[in-house]
C-alpha positions, 0 to 999 in steps of 0.5 A: 248175707255178706256185709256190703262195703262202701266205695271208700272201703273198697278203694282203701282195701285195694290200695292198702290191704287186699282186693280182687277184680272180676276175671278178665280177658287180655289179648295174648301173643306168644312168641317162640323161636330162638330169635324171639327176645332179640327180635322184640328188643328191636320192635318194642319200646322197652329194653327187652334184651335185659329181661330174664325169665319171670320178669315183665315190663310195660311197653308199647308197639309203635308204627313208623310215625310214632303212633301207638299200635298197642301197649301192654306188658311183656312177660318172659317165660323160659320157653316163650315171651308173652305180650298181653294187650287190650283185646281191641289192639290184638289184631293190629299188634299181631299184624304189625309184629309178624310183618317184620319177621323176615330172617328171624327165627320167630313164631307169633301165635294168638294165645288169648284163649289159653289164659284168663287174667286174675288181678289181685290188689293191695299188698296182702292181696298180691302176696296171697295171690302169689302164694296161691299160684306160685307157678302161674305167669305173673305180671306186677301191674303198676297201672291199676291205681293200687299195688296189683298182680295179674295172674295169667291162668287157665280159664278153669282155674281162674274162678277157683283162685278168685274164690280163694282170695275172697274166702281169705278176706279180699274185697270184691271189686267190680269194673266201676271200682277198677275204673275209679282207681284207674282214673284217680291214678291218671292211667290211660286206657286203650279205647278211651285215652289210647288209640292208633292216632295217639303218640305215647308222650301225649298220654303220659307213657314216656317214663313207664313204657320207653327205654331211652338207652336201648337203641333202635325201634320203630318210631324212635326218631319221632319219640326222641324229637317229641320228648326232647324238644317238646312242642306237643299240641295236646296232652292228657290231664286229670280233671275234677268234673261237674256231676254227670259229666261224661266221656265225650263232653267238650272242654271249653275256654272263652267259648272255644272248644280246647279239649274233650273228656275221655273218661269219667267216674264217680269217686268218694271226692266227687266226679273225676275224669281224664281228658285231652286239652290243648297245650295252653290249658294243661296246667294245674288249677286251669278251669274249663267249661264243661257240660253241667258246670266247670272242670278243673285240671288237677294234674298234668299227665302228658310228658313233654320236653323230658331230659333223656339220654339218647340210645344208639341211632337207627 
């Protein structure tokens, strides 16, 4: 019978050695046509034009008022571009990105069923995964809370590759373990911290997802104003939570609700979480009322008033 690892041991393996996540699904859009890269450069928040085959970038899809339509990773292949997003955001992203194809030679297809995602974590786990599937589309994933690589592989190959990683000594993680890594790293997730009402700056996506020198994209004016001038009213923070506090719990100050927990997980150091709070309360050490006790802001994730160099205007 395999030795059962503790949560502390599994997290250490993911961060410093080798671990593997359960096989997962992503919503995957495939873009073909000779104008595909230029078109997505104009539509996404990242510098798509400079990417070469094999390279990937974290990016966002925004609507005109700067709110998120989707966020995820764009991967450049020799014959196509793949945009991997949360499955719940797939339909909105496809409709939005197809709507503006007018004169461009671009074809958008849903390729989700062609792929499963195998995520290897830890330095040696990433190295081993690359060696096992050197030809597979791969995304270096900085948003897992540990060094990570997402392999986009056919469904029939996914479990075989995962088994090979496990046989090589990688620790087996479950979804709860992945959630601890994510929350501890302060990484926003679609359906928890991210949705169609959220600005990317509020969730701390500015540095990771937005290229300020690339020029026009939908929502750019809002992003520029909110980033340079600041004045966001709510923002994401990391929290130390009382035992049992769950997503949806209100955060209070002086008897007034000033925010809400969006994610919560049990880590070796105790209950941790993420949540949105009003501007006056996003400071490290801030103590807020929460169900079951007191919540403390341990880190400010929201990015407000960053110095940026503006790209070409729309």
